[in-house]
N, CA, C and O atoms as a GROMACS GRO file, in nm:
protein
  460
    1MET      N    1   1.536  -9.568  -6.530
    1MET     CA    2   1.611  -9.662  -6.450
    1MET      C    3   1.525  -9.787  -6.432
    1MET      O    4   1.406  -9.779  -6.401
    2THR      N    5   1.586  -9.901  -6.453
    2THR     CA    6   1.511 -10.025  -6.439
    2THR      C    7   1.490 -10.055  -6.291
    2THR      O    8   1.563 -10.007  -6.205
    3SER      N    9   1.388 -10.135  -6.265
    3SER     CA   10   1.356 -10.173  -6.127
    3SER      C   11   1.471 -10.251  -6.065
    3SER      O   12   1.500 -10.234  -5.947
    4LYS      N   13   1.536 -10.337  -6.144
    4LYS     CA   14   1.646 -10.418  -6.094
    4LYS      C   15   1.760 -10.330  -6.044
    4LYS      O   16   1.815 -10.356  -5.937
    5ILE      N   17   1.796 -10.228  -6.119
    5ILE     CA   18   1.904 -10.137  -6.079
    5ILE      C   19   1.865 -10.064  -5.951
    5ILE      O   20   1.946 -10.050  -5.860
    6LYS      N   21   1.740 -10.016  -5.944
    6LYS     CA   22   1.693  -9.947  -5.825
    6LYS      C   23   1.697 -10.040  -5.705
    6LYS      O   24   1.742 -10.001  -5.597
    7ASP      N   25   1.651 -10.165  -5.722
    7ASP     CA   26   1.654 -10.262  -5.612
    7ASP      C   27   1.797 -10.288  -5.566
    7ASP      O   28   1.824 -10.295  -5.446
    8ASN      N   29   1.888 -10.302  -5.662
    8ASN     CA   30   2.027 -10.325  -5.626
    8ASN      C   31   2.084 -10.206  -5.549
    8ASN      O   32   2.158 -10.225  -5.452
    9ARG      N   33   2.052 -10.086  -5.591
    9ARG     CA   34   2.100  -9.966  -5.521
    9ARG      C   35   2.043  -9.961  -5.379
    9ARG      O   36   2.113  -9.926  -5.284
   10ASP      N   37   1.916  -9.996  -5.367
   10ASP     CA   38   1.854  -9.998  -5.234
   10ASP      C   39   1.921 -10.103  -5.144
   10ASP      O   40   1.947 -10.078  -5.026
   11ILE      N   41   1.949 -10.219  -5.200
   11ILE     CA   42   2.016 -10.324  -5.125
   11ILE      C   43   2.156 -10.279  -5.083
   11ILE      O   44   2.194 -10.296  -4.967
   12MET      N   45   2.230 -10.223  -5.175
   12MET     CA   46   2.366 -10.179  -5.143
   12MET      C   47   2.364 -10.065  -5.042
   12MET      O   48   2.452 -10.057  -4.956
   13ALA      N   49   2.265  -9.978  -5.050
   13ALA     CA   50   2.253  -9.868  -4.953
   13ALA      C   51   2.229  -9.924  -4.813
   13ALA      O   52   2.283  -9.873  -4.715
   14LEU      N   53   2.148 -10.028  -4.803
   14LEU     CA   54   2.124 -10.090  -4.673
   14LEU      C   55   2.251 -10.155  -4.618
   14LEU      O   56   2.281 -10.144  -4.499
   15TYR      N   57   2.325 -10.223  -4.705
   15TYR     CA   58   2.453 -10.281  -4.660
   15TYR      C   59   2.547 -10.171  -4.611
   15TYR      O   60   2.616 -10.189  -4.510
   16ALA      N   61   2.551 -10.060  -4.681
   16ALA     CA   62   2.637  -9.948  -4.640
   16ALA      C   63   2.595  -9.896  -4.503
   16ALA      O   64   2.680  -9.867  -4.418
   17GLN      N   65   2.464  -9.883  -4.481
   17GLN     CA   66   2.415  -9.836  -4.351
   17GLN      C   67   2.447  -9.935  -4.240
   17GLN      O   68   2.484  -9.895  -4.129
   18ILE      N   69   2.433 -10.064  -4.269
   18ILE     CA   70   2.465 -10.167  -4.170
   18ILE      C   71   2.614 -10.160  -4.136
   18ILE      O   72   2.652 -10.168  -4.019
   19ALA      N   73   2.698 -10.146  -4.237
   19ALA     CA   74   2.843 -10.136  -4.214
   19ALA      C   75   2.876 -10.014  -4.129
   19ALA      O   76   2.960 -10.022  -4.039
   20THR      N   77   2.811  -9.902  -4.156
   20THR     CA   78   2.834  -9.780  -4.078
   20THR      C   79   2.791  -9.801  -3.933
   20THR      O   80   2.861  -9.760  -3.840
   21GLN      N   81   2.676  -9.864  -3.914
   21GLN     CA   82   2.627  -9.888  -3.778
   21GLN      C   83   2.713  -9.990  -3.703
   21GLN      O   84   2.731  -9.980  -3.582
   22SER      N   85   2.768 -10.087  -3.777
   22SER     CA   86   2.856 -10.184  -3.709
   22SER      C   87   2.981 -10.113  -3.660
   22SER      O   88   3.035 -10.148  -3.555
   23GLU      N   89   3.028 -10.014  -3.735
   23GLU     CA   90   3.143  -9.934  -3.690
   23GLU      C   91   3.105  -9.851  -3.568
   23GLU      O   92   3.185  -9.836  -3.475
   24THR      N   93   2.984  -9.797  -3.567
   24THR     CA   94   2.934  -9.723  -3.451
   24THR      C   95   2.929  -9.814  -3.329
   24THR      O   96   2.966  -9.774  -3.219
   25MET      N   97   2.883  -9.939  -3.349
   25MET     CA   98   2.878 -10.036  -3.240
   25MET      C   99   3.018 -10.065  -3.188
   25MET      O  100   3.040 -10.070  -3.067
   26LEU      N  101   3.112 -10.084  -3.278
   26LEU     CA  102   3.250 -10.113  -3.239
   26LEU      C  103   3.308  -9.996  -3.160
   26LEU      O  104   3.371 -10.017  -3.056
   27ASN      N  105   3.288  -9.874  -3.208
   27ASN     CA  106   3.339  -9.756  -3.137
   27ASN      C  107   3.278  -9.746  -2.997
   27ASN      O  108   3.347  -9.713  -2.900
   28ALA      N  109   3.148  -9.774  -2.988
   28ALA     CA  110   3.081  -9.769  -2.858
   28ALA      C  111   3.137  -9.875  -2.764
   28ALA      O  112   3.159  -9.849  -2.646
   29ALA      N  113   3.160  -9.995  -2.816
   29ALA     CA  114   3.216 -10.103  -2.734
   29ALA      C  115   3.357 -10.067  -2.687
   29ALA      O  116   3.393 -10.091  -2.572
   30GLN      N  117   3.436 -10.009  -2.776
   30GLN     CA  118   3.572  -9.970  -2.739
   30GLN      C  119   3.572  -9.864  -2.629
   30GLN      O  120   3.663  -9.861  -2.546
   31LYS      N  121   3.472  -9.776  -2.629
   31LYS     CA  122   3.461  -9.671  -2.527
   31LYS      C  123   3.392  -9.721  -2.400
   31LYS      O  124   3.394  -9.654  -2.296
   32GLY      N  125   3.331  -9.840  -2.409
   32GLY     CA  126   3.255  -9.890  -2.295
   32GLY      C  127   3.121  -9.821  -2.282
   32GLY      O  128   3.063  -9.818  -2.173
   33SER      N  129   3.073  -9.765  -2.391
   33SER     CA  130   2.944  -9.695  -2.391
   33SER      C  131   2.834  -9.795  -2.426
   33SER      O  132   2.793  -9.806  -2.542
   34TRP      N  133   2.788  -9.867  -2.324
   34TRP     CA  134   2.697  -9.979  -2.347
   34TRP      C  135   2.560  -9.934  -2.396
   34TRP      O  136   2.498 -10.004  -2.476
   35ASP      N  137   2.512  -9.818  -2.351
   35ASP     CA  138   2.383  -9.767  -2.400
   35ASP      C  139   2.391  -9.735  -2.549
   35ASP      O  140   2.300  -9.766  -2.626
   36GLU      N  141   2.501  -9.672  -2.589
   36GLU     CA  142   2.521  -9.640  -2.731
   36GLU      C  143   2.533  -9.768  -2.814
   36GLU      O  144   2.480  -9.776  -2.925
   37LEU      N  145   2.601  -9.867  -2.760
   37LEU     CA  146   2.615  -9.996  -2.828
   37LEU      C  147   2.478 -10.059  -2.850
   37LEU      O  148   2.448 -10.106  -2.960
   38CYS      N  149   2.397 -10.060  -2.747
   38CYS     CA  150   2.263 -10.120  -2.757
   38CYS      C  151   2.175 -10.044  -2.856
   38CYS      O  152   2.101 -10.106  -2.933
   39ALA      N  153   2.184  -9.912  -2.855
   39ALA     CA  154   2.104  -9.832  -2.948
   39ALA      C  155   2.145  -9.860  -3.093
   39ALA      O  156   2.060  -9.875  -3.180
   40ALA      N  157   2.276  -9.866  -3.118
   40ALA     CA  158   2.323  -9.896  -3.254
   40ALA      C  159   2.285 -10.036  -3.295
   40ALA      O  160   2.254 -10.061  -3.412
   41GLU      N  161   2.286 -10.129  -3.200
   41GLU     CA  162   2.247 -10.267  -3.228
   41GLU      C  163   2.100 -10.275  -3.270
   41GLU      O  164   2.065 -10.353  -3.358
   42GLU      N  165   2.016 -10.194  -3.207
   42GLU     CA  166   1.875 -10.189  -3.245
   42GLU      C  167   1.859 -10.136  -3.388
   42GLU      O  168   1.776 -10.186  -3.464
   43VAL      N  169   1.937 -10.034  -3.423
   43VAL     CA  170   1.932  -9.980  -3.559
   43VAL      C  171   1.974 -10.087  -3.659
   43VAL      O  172   1.910 -10.103  -3.763
   44VAL      N  173   2.082 -10.160  -3.628
   44VAL     CA  174   2.129 -10.266  -3.718
   44VAL      C  175   2.020 -10.372  -3.735
   44VAL      O  176   1.998 -10.421  -3.846
   45SER      N  177   1.954 -10.407  -3.628
   45SER     CA  178   1.848 -10.507  -3.634
   45SER      C  179   1.736 -10.463  -3.730
   45SER      O  180   1.687 -10.542  -3.810
   46ARG      N  181   1.697 -10.336  -3.720
   46ARG     CA  182   1.593 -10.283  -3.810
   46ARG      C  183   1.642 -10.283  -3.956
   46ARG      O  184   1.567 -10.318  -4.047
   47LEU      N  185   1.768 -10.243  -3.976
   47LEU     CA  186   1.823 -10.239  -4.112
   47LEU      C  187   1.828 -10.380  -4.172
   47LEU      O  188   1.798 -10.399  -4.290
   48ILE      N  189   1.868 -10.477  -4.092
   48ILE     CA  190   1.874 -10.615  -4.141
   48ILE      C  191   1.734 -10.664  -4.176
   48ILE      O  192   1.716 -10.733  -4.277
   49HIS      N  193   1.636 -10.628  -4.095
   49HIS     CA  194   1.498 -10.665  -4.127
   49HIS      C  195   1.455 -10.602  -4.260
   49HIS      O  196   1.394 -10.668  -4.344
   50ASP      N  197   1.487 -10.473  -4.278
   50ASP     CA  198   1.454 -10.405  -4.404
   50ASP      C  199   1.523 -10.472  -4.522
   50ASP      O  200   1.463 -10.489  -4.628
   51LEU      N  201   1.648 -10.511  -4.503
   51LEU     CA  202   1.723 -10.578  -4.609
   51LEU      C  203   1.660 -10.711  -4.645
   51LEU      O  204   1.643 -10.743  -4.762
   52GLN      N  205   1.625 -10.790  -4.543
   52GLN     CA  206   1.561 -10.919  -4.568
   52GLN      C  207   1.428 -10.901  -4.641
   52GLN      O  208   1.396 -10.977  -4.732
   53THR      N  209   1.352 -10.802  -4.600
   53THR     CA  210   1.223 -10.775  -4.665
   53THR      C  211   1.244 -10.738  -4.811
   53THR      O  212   1.174 -10.791  -4.899
   54LEU      N  213   1.338 -10.649  -4.838
   54LEU     CA  214   1.365 -10.606  -4.975
   54LEU      C  215   1.411 -10.723  -5.061
   54LEU      O  216   1.368 -10.737  -5.176
   55LYS      N  217   1.499 -10.806  -5.005
   55LYS     CA  218   1.550 -10.919  -5.082
   55LYS      C  219   1.441 -11.024  -5.108
   55LYS      O  220   1.445 -11.091  -5.211
   56GLN      N  221   1.345 -11.037  -5.017
   56GLN     CA  222   1.234 -11.131  -5.038
   56GLN      C  223   1.141 -11.080  -5.146
   56GLN      O  224   1.091 -11.158  -5.228
   57VAL      N  225   1.118 -10.950  -5.146
   57VAL     CA  226   1.028 -10.891  -5.245
   57VAL      C  227   1.088 -10.902  -5.384
   57VAL      O  228   1.017 -10.934  -5.480
   58LYS      N  229   1.216 -10.875  -5.396
   58LYS     CA  230   1.279 -10.875  -5.528
   58LYS      C  231   1.420 -10.930  -5.517
   58LYS      O  232   1.511 -10.858  -5.474
   59GLU      N  233   1.440 -11.055  -5.556
   59GLU     CA  234   1.574 -11.111  -5.559
   59GLU      C  235   1.646 -11.049  -5.678
   59GLU      O  236   1.605 -11.067  -5.792
   60SER      N  237   1.753 -10.977  -5.650
   60SER     CA  238   1.825 -10.907  -5.755
   60SER      C  239   1.960 -10.972  -5.779
   60SER      O  240   2.026 -11.020  -5.686
   61ASP      N  241   2.000 -10.975  -5.904
   61ASP     CA  242   2.134 -11.019  -5.938
   61ASP      C  243   2.226 -10.898  -5.932
   61ASP      O  244   2.198 -10.795  -5.993
   62LEU      N  245   2.333 -10.912  -5.860
   62LEU     CA  246   2.428 -10.802  -5.849
   62LEU      C  247   2.527 -10.809  -5.964
   62LEU      O  248   2.569 -10.918  -6.004
   63ASN      N  249   2.564 -10.692  -6.015
   63ASN     CA  250   2.669 -10.691  -6.117
   63ASN      C  251   2.804 -10.708  -6.048
   63ASN      O  252   2.810 -10.715  -5.925
   64GLU      N  253   2.910 -10.715  -6.123
   64GLU     CA  254   3.042 -10.744  -6.067
   64GLU      C  255   3.084 -10.640  -5.963
   64GLU      O  256   3.132 -10.676  -5.856
   65GLN      N  257   3.067 -10.512  -5.994
   65GLN     CA  258   3.104 -10.406  -5.898
   65GLN      C  259   3.020 -10.416  -5.771
   65GLN      O  260   3.072 -10.401  -5.661
   66GLU      N  261   2.891 -10.442  -5.785
   66GLU     CA  262   2.805 -10.456  -5.668
   66GLU      C  263   2.846 -10.578  -5.585
   66GLU      O  264   2.842 -10.573  -5.462
   67ARG      N  265   2.884 -10.686  -5.650
   67ARG     CA  266   2.930 -10.805  -5.579
   67ARG      C  267   3.056 -10.774  -5.497
   67ARG      O  268   3.069 -10.818  -5.383
   68ILE      N  269   3.148 -10.700  -5.557
   68ILE     CA  270   3.271 -10.661  -5.487
   68ILE      C  271   3.237 -10.576  -5.364
   68ILE      O  272   3.291 -10.598  -5.256
   69GLU      N  273   3.148 -10.478  -5.383
   69GLU     CA  274   3.106 -10.392  -5.271
   69GLU      C  275   3.035 -10.474  -5.164
   69GLU      O  276   3.058 -10.456  -5.045
   70HIS      N  277   2.948 -10.565  -5.208
   70HIS     CA  278   2.872 -10.651  -5.119
   70HIS      C  279   2.968 -10.732  -5.031
   70HIS      O  280   2.950 -10.739  -4.909
   71ILE      N  281   3.067 -10.793  -5.091
   71ILE     CA  282   3.165 -10.872  -5.017
   71ILE      C  283   3.245 -10.784  -4.921
   71ILE      O  284   3.271 -10.825  -4.808
   72ALA      N  285   3.282 -10.665  -4.965
   72ALA     CA  286   3.356 -10.573  -4.877
   72ALA      C  287   3.272 -10.534  -4.756
   72ALA      O  288   3.323 -10.532  -4.644
   73TYR      N  289   3.144 -10.504  -4.778
   73TYR     CA  290   3.056 -10.470  -4.666
   73TYR      C  291   3.045 -10.587  -4.570
   73TYR      O  292   3.055 -10.569  -4.449
   74LEU      N  293   3.025 -10.706  -4.624
   74LEU     CA  294   3.011 -10.824  -4.537
   74LEU      C  295   3.138 -10.848  -4.456
   74LEU      O  296   3.130 -10.879  -4.337
   75LYS      N  297   3.254 -10.835  -4.519
   75LYS     CA  298   3.380 -10.854  -4.447
   75LYS      C  299   3.395 -10.751  -4.336
   75LYS      O  300   3.438 -10.786  -4.225
   76LYS      N  301   3.360 -10.625  -4.363
   76LYS     CA  302   3.371 -10.521  -4.262
   76LYS      C  303   3.275 -10.547  -4.146
   76LYS      O  304   3.313 -10.536  -4.030
   77ILE      N  305   3.152 -10.583  -4.179
   77ILE     CA  306   3.052 -10.609  -4.076
   77ILE      C  307   3.097 -10.726  -3.988
   77ILE      O  308   3.087 -10.719  -3.866
   78LEU      N  309   3.147 -10.833  -4.050
   78LEU     CA  310   3.191 -10.949  -3.974
   78LEU      C  311   3.315 -10.917  -3.889
   78LEU      O  312   3.326 -10.964  -3.776
   79ALA      N  313   3.407 -10.839  -3.943
   79ALA     CA  314   3.526 -10.800  -3.866
   79ALA      C  315   3.488 -10.714  -3.747
   79ALA      O  316   3.539 -10.734  -3.636
   80ASP      N  317   3.397 -10.618  -3.769
   80ASP     CA  318   3.351 -10.534  -3.658
   80ASP      C  319   3.281 -10.620  -3.553
   80ASP      O  320   3.304 -10.601  -3.433
   81ASP      N  321   3.197 -10.713  -3.597
   81ASP     CA  322   3.125 -10.800  -3.505
   81ASP      C  323   3.223 -10.883  -3.421
   81ASP      O  324   3.204 -10.897  -3.300
   82ALA      N  325   3.325 -10.937  -3.484
   82ALA     CA  326   3.425 -11.016  -3.410
   82ALA      C  327   3.496 -10.930  -3.307
   82ALA      O  328   3.518 -10.975  -3.194
   83GLU      N  329   3.532 -10.810  -3.343
   83GLU     CA  330   3.601 -10.720  -3.250
   83GLU      C  331   3.508 -10.679  -3.135
   83GLU      O  332   3.552 -10.668  -3.021
   84ILE      N  333   3.382 -10.655  -3.166
   84ILE     CA  334   3.284 -10.621  -3.061
   84ILE      C  335   3.275 -10.737  -2.961
   84ILE      O  336   3.273 -10.715  -2.840
   85ARG      N  337   3.269 -10.861  -3.012
   85ARG     CA  338   3.264 -10.977  -2.923
   85ARG      C  339   3.390 -10.986  -2.837
   85ARG      O  340   3.383 -11.019  -2.719
   86ASN      N  341   3.506 -10.956  -2.897
   86ASN     CA  342   3.631 -10.958  -2.819
   86ASN      C  343   3.627 -10.859  -2.704
   86ASN      O  344   3.686 -10.883  -2.599
   87ILE      N  345   3.558 -10.748  -2.725
   87ILE     CA  346   3.548 -10.645  -2.621
   87ILE      C  347   3.440 -10.679  -2.519
   87ILE      O  348   3.462 -10.664  -2.398
   88THR      N  349   3.324 -10.725  -2.566
   88THR     CA  350   3.211 -10.743  -2.476
   88THR      C  351   3.212 -10.875  -2.400
   88THR      O  352   3.163 -10.880  -2.287
   89GLU      N  353   3.266 -10.982  -2.457
   89GLU     CA  354   3.262 -11.111  -2.388
   89GLU      C  355   3.335 -11.110  -2.254
   89GLU      O  356   3.282 -11.164  -2.157
   90PRO      N  357   3.455 -11.052  -2.244
   90PRO     CA  358   3.518 -11.047  -2.111
   90PRO      C  359   3.433 -10.967  -2.011
   90PRO      O  360   3.425 -11.002  -1.893
   91ARG      N  361   3.373 -10.861  -2.058
   91ARG     CA  362   3.287 -10.780  -1.970
   91ARG      C  363   3.166 -10.862  -1.924
   91ARG      O  364   3.126 -10.854  -1.808
   92LEU      N  365   3.107 -10.939  -2.015
   92LEU     CA  366   2.993 -11.022  -1.977
   92LEU      C  367   3.034 -11.128  -1.875
   92LEU      O  368   2.959 -11.157  -1.782
   93ARG      N  369   3.153 -11.186  -1.892
   93ARG     CA  370   3.203 -11.284  -1.795
   93ARG      C  371   3.222 -11.218  -1.658
   93ARG      O  372   3.190 -11.279  -1.555
   94GLN      N  373   3.272 -11.095  -1.656
   94GLN     CA  374   3.288 -11.022  -1.529
   94GLN      C  375   3.153 -11.001  -1.462
   94GLN      O  376   3.139 -11.019  -1.341
   95LEU      N  377   3.054 -10.964  -1.541
   95LEU     CA  378   2.920 -10.943  -1.486
   95LEU      C  379   2.861 -11.072  -1.434
   95LEU      O  380   2.798 -11.074  -1.328
   96GLU      N  381   2.881 -11.182  -1.507
   96GLU     CA  382   2.832 -11.312  -1.461
   96GLU      C  383   2.896 -11.350  -1.328
   96GLU      O  384   2.827 -11.396  -1.237
   97GLU      N  385   3.028 -11.330  -1.315
   97GLU     CA  386   3.098 -11.360  -1.191
   97GLU      C  387   3.047 -11.273  -1.076
   97GLU      O  388   3.029 -11.320  -0.964
   98PHE      N  389   3.026 -11.147  -1.105
   98PHE     CA  390   2.973 -11.056  -1.004
   98PHE      C  391   2.835 -11.101  -0.957
   98PHE      O  392   2.808 -11.105  -0.837
   99LEU      N  393   2.749 -11.134  -1.052
   99LEU     CA  394   2.614 -11.179  -1.017
   99LEU      C  395   2.617 -11.310  -0.939
   99LEU      O  396   2.542 -11.329  -0.844
  100ARG      N  397   2.704 -11.400  -0.980
  100ARG     CA  398   2.718 -11.528  -0.910
  100ARG      C  399   2.766 -11.505  -0.766
  100ARG      O  400   2.712 -11.564  -0.672
  101ALA      N  401   2.865 -11.420  -0.749
  101ALA     CA  402   2.917 -11.390  -0.615
  101ALA      C  403   2.809 -11.322  -0.530
  101ALA      O  404   2.794 -11.351  -0.412
  102SER      N  405   2.737 -11.232  -0.592
  102SER     CA  406   2.629 -11.162  -0.522
  102SER      C  407   2.522 -11.260  -0.478
  102SER      O  408   2.470 -11.251  -0.366
  103SER      N  409   2.488 -11.353  -0.565
  103SER     CA  410   2.388 -11.455  -0.534
  103SER      C  411   2.436 -11.543  -0.419
  103SER      O  412   2.359 -11.574  -0.328
  104ASN      N  413   2.563 -11.582  -0.423
  104ASN     CA  414   2.619 -11.664  -0.315
  104ASN      C  415   2.616 -11.590  -0.182
  104ASN      O  416   2.584 -11.648  -0.079
  105THR      N  417   2.650 -11.463  -0.185
  105THR     CA  418   2.648 -11.381  -0.064
  105THR      C  419   2.506 -11.374  -0.009
  105THR      O  420   2.485 -11.384   0.112
  106GLN      N  421   2.409 -11.356  -0.098
  106GLN     CA  422   2.269 -11.349  -0.056
  106GLN      C  423   2.224 -11.481   0.004
  106GLN      O  424   2.153 -11.482   0.105
  107LYS      N  425   2.265 -11.593  -0.055
  107LYS     CA  426   2.229 -11.726  -0.002
  107LYS      C  427   2.288 -11.746   0.137
  107LYS      O  428   2.221 -11.797   0.227
  108LEU      N  429   2.414 -11.707   0.154
  108LEU     CA  430   2.477 -11.718   0.286
  108LEU      C  431   2.405 -11.632   0.389
  108LEU      O  432   2.380 -11.675   0.502
  109SER      N  433   2.372 -11.512   0.349
  109SER     CA  434   2.299 -11.422   0.441
  109SER      C  435   2.166 -11.482   0.481
  109SER      O  436   2.128 -11.479   0.598
  110ASN      N  437   2.095 -11.538   0.383
  110ASN     CA  438   1.966 -11.599   0.410
  110ASN      C  439   1.980 -11.722   0.499
  110ASN      O  440   1.898 -11.745   0.588
  111SER      N  441   2.085 -11.802   0.474
  111SER     CA  442   2.105 -11.925   0.550
  111SER      C  443   2.141 -11.897   0.696
  111SER      O  444   2.095 -11.967   0.786
  112TYR      N  445   2.224 -11.796   0.718
  112TYR     CA  446   2.274 -11.770   0.852
  112TYR      C  447   2.209 -11.649   0.919
  112TYR      O  448   2.246 -11.610   1.029
  113GLY      N  449   2.111 -11.591   0.851
  113GLY     CA  450   2.038 -11.480   0.909
  113GLY      C  451   2.121 -11.355   0.927
  113GLY      O  452   2.090 -11.272   1.012
  114VAL      N  453   2.225 -11.341   0.847
  114VAL     CA  454   2.310 -11.222   0.854
  114VAL      C  455   2.248 -11.114   0.768
  114VAL      O  456   2.212 -11.139   0.653
  115ASN      N  457   2.236 -10.995   0.822
  115ASN     CA  458   2.178 -10.883   0.745
  115ASN      C  459   2.280 -10.780   0.714
  115ASN      O  460   2.249 -10.679   0.650
   0.00000   0.00000   0.00000
């Protein structure tokens, strides 16, 4: 097996793992399992680092089938990411509002000496 083919297989395997983890992230977000979402996000971050390292070491030309798979993985990852944002952004806004209200309450308490 040539080194180029092995490198391409390694690259495609990493894309497959990233796509699988992005689905795990999406499922966790849909369930509201924020710890699971964060853990999967950490795995994706490591996989992306590994992918970048591999691609820097050996820039490989993908054959037509690999290009098709590569594009499919990227589309899936991006679609999952968009859906995760749709789920998490409203929750983040709720948390921001809660923290802002809590901060305002604390300021009022401090100003008027209310305990």
